[in-house]
N, C-alpha and C positions, 0 to 999 in steps of 0.2 A: 447247747447250753440248756439249763433248766427253764421251764416255763410255768413253774408253780410260784405264785407271788409269795414272797417272804422266805423262800428256800433258795439256797445256793449249794450246788453239788460239786464237791471237790474230790481229789484223788490223793492218797498218801504217796509221798515221794517214792517209797520203797515198793510200791505196786507197779511203777513204771519200769520200762527197760533201763538198764544201767547206763547212765550218761555221765560224762565228765564235765559237760558244759550245761549251764543253766538255760541258755537260749534253746538248746535242743530239748531239754526237759519241759520247759514251758510250752514250746511249740507243739511237742507231742501231745501234751495234755489238752491243748486247745483243739488240735485236730481230732482228738477223741471225743470232744464235746463237753469237757469239764469247765467249770467256772473258775477253779483255782487249784493250786497245788498246796498240800500241807508239807512244810519242810520238817525234816527230822533232825533233832539234836540228841543223838544217843550217846552212850558212855564211851564209844570208841574215839581214839585220838583224831581219826579222820573227820568225824562229825563235830567233835568238841572244838576243833581248830577253827570252825566257822565263827565261834564266839570272839576270836581274835582278829577277824577281818579288819583291815584298815578302813579309814573313812573313804578312801578312794575306791576300794573294792565295794563298799556298801553303796556308794553313789553309782558305780557301774551296774550293780544289781538292780537298783531302782530304775535305771534307764532300760535295762533288759525287760523288766516287768512292764514298763510303759510301752515299749516298742512291740511287745507281744500281745498287748491288750488282754493280759491275764495276770492275776495277782497271786501272791503267796499270802493267803489270808490267815493262816494259822501255823503255829510251830508245835510239833509233838515233842515235848521236852521229857524224853525218857532217860536222860543222863542222870537224873536224881535217883534212879534205881540203884546205881552204884555209890551214890553219895546222898543217902537219904537224910532228910531234915530231922528225923527223930533218932538217928543213930546214937549209940552210947559213946562213940568216938567223937571227941570235939573236933579233931582234924577233918573227919569226914563231913560233919555238919557244916563246918566253916567252908569247906570246898563246895558243898551243896548250895550254900547261900551265894557263894561267888558265881556259880553256874547260873543260878536263878537271876541274879542281878545282871549278869552279862547277857542272858537271853532276853531280858526285858529291854535292855539297851539296843540289842540287835533288832528286835521286833520293831521298836520305834524307828530306827534308822531305815528299815526296809518297808515301812508302812504296813506291817503286819498288825492285825487287830486283836488276835486271840492267841494265848499260849495255853496249851493243854498241860496241866500239872499232874504228875503221877501221884496216886493216892497211897504210896508206900511210906509209912513212918519208918519202917526198917525193911530190909529185903533178905539179908542172909544172917539175921540174928533174931532172937525172940522179940515179939511185940508185947509191950506191957503198958501200964498206965503212965509210967514215966516217959517212955518213948513217944506215946501219943501226945502227951503234954508238950514235949520238945517239938514234935511235928507241927502242932498248932501254933506254937510260938514262932517257928520258922515261917509259916504261912502269914502270920501277922506282920512279920518284917517284909515279906514279899509283896503284900498288898500296898505297903507304903511306897515301895519302889514303883509298883505298877501304877498307882494313882498319880505319881509324879509324871509319868509318861502317857497316862490315859490308855493303858493296855489292860484288857480283860484277861483274868486268869480263870481257866476252866478246870475244875477238879474232876479227875476221871476215876470212876469205879474200876478197880483192878481185878485181875484174876486170882489174887491172893493178898493176904496182909490186912491192914487196918480197914481201908476203904473198899470193902468187898461189895457194896451195894450203894445205889443212889441215896437211899434213906440215911445211911451213915454219912455220906458226903454232905447232905443237906444239913444234918446236925452240926457238922464242922463249920459249914458256911454260916449258920446262925451264930455259932460261937465267935467266929472272927468278925462278923457283922460289918462287912465292907461291900459296897456295890461292885468293887473290882474283883471279887471272888465269887464265882458262880459254878455251874455244873456243866461238864462236857461228858455226856453219858456214853458208855460203851455198851451197845446192845448185846454183843456176843458174850461179854463177861457176866451178864445176867444169867445166861444159860450155864456158863462154866460153873458158877457158884450156886446153881439150882435155886435161884430167886424166883419169886412170883413176879413174872415179867410185867403184867399190867399194873399190879400194885406198886411196883417200884417206879414205873413210868409216871404214875399218878403222883408219887412222892416228889417228882422233879418240878411240879407245877410252880411257875413263877421264878424258877432258877435256871432253866435249861437254855444254854446259849449255843450248843452244838451237840452232834451225836457222831460217834464212830459206828459205822455199819460194817459188820463182818459176821460170818456164820461161825458157829462153834458147837461143841458138845460138852457135856460135863467133863471137867478135867482136861479138856482139849481146846485151848484158847486160840490157837493160831493155825493157819493154813488149811482150814476146812472150806472147800469150795462153796460159794453161795448156792443155797438151795439144797445142799447135801447134809447140813447140820440140823440143829434143833431150834434155831431161832424162829419164833412165829412172826415172820415179817408182816403178814397181812394184819394180824391182830395188833401188833406193836405200832405199825404205821397208822392204822385206824384210830388207835388210842391217841397218838400224837396229833392227828388231824382234828380229832374231837377237842383236844386241848388248845387248838389253834397255835401249834408250835411254829415258830419262825426262827431260823438260824442256819448254822452250817450243818451240812450233811456230808461227811467225809467217808468215802469207801476206803477201808483199811485192809490192805493185803500186802503180801511179801512175794513179789514176782521177779525181782531184779535179775536173777540168774536163769529165768525161764526164756527160751528162745521165742515163745509165743506170748510174751508179757503184754504187748500192745493189744492183741486179740482178747486176752483174758480181761483186761481193763475195759475194753469195749463191751464185752458180754456182761461184765459186772454192772456197768452203767445202765445198759438196757434192762437188766434184771431189777435194779433198784428203782429206776424211773417208772417201770411198769407197775411195781407195787405201790410206790408213792402216789402215782396218778390215780390208781384205783381207789386208794384210801381217801384221797382228797375229793374225788367224785362222789364217793359214798356219803361224805359229809356235806355234799352240795357246795363245796368250796371251788373257787376258780382254779383251773389248771391250764 
């Protein structure tokens, strides 16, 4: 487990070996030294079906979490990629809001604290001022539901589309003006979009509740092994330490079909912890 005060280190569900049972998934994450698992709700029916879990199933999940002494602290809600809140299609927007409301209810029932919200106003159609206005209106509705359940929404900077940088996300956060909407920054997407990494991290000050850690290259947002891309981890973590960042640190990878998935996760944890510890020591912070 992590030993840096104020940080909790988790692993994205799809980074782990493919399990059909959550007890196995949680146990594997604990054995690998992680503090939590980030659940995925992607656009596929297999993952969307989790939103329809019965109350009995949700209670069973809570017991599994408690029994394994490990939590699901966040949900990666990528399902809105296919049902974007800014879509020109009323049916798709309504479905997107249904997914958002159901995800907030599921998070509440499972004891999840944070939902990562995709920064796509649209995905497969042009983005314009109207789509962006519709997107912000959708977020305004989402924070009403989130506030009722006391769930934090973390807006993520994406590899494409409207929210391509934390500074754009922060502008939206200011427009919505709710303590239940903050920022869940993706470090890799800063490189994908050729952002100034340190300037964009600075823009998150006061709004950052979690980070996705992955490596990446320009126009290559996924499946770049840690240390083989262009994310400046030393500089980025040093900047975060200097800002006294506290929150979730989730390693985001896609390893489910790899026979060595557990080993890759273990090596990724060692890589991230080594860089985090050095950054915090450089700032004379406790580790």
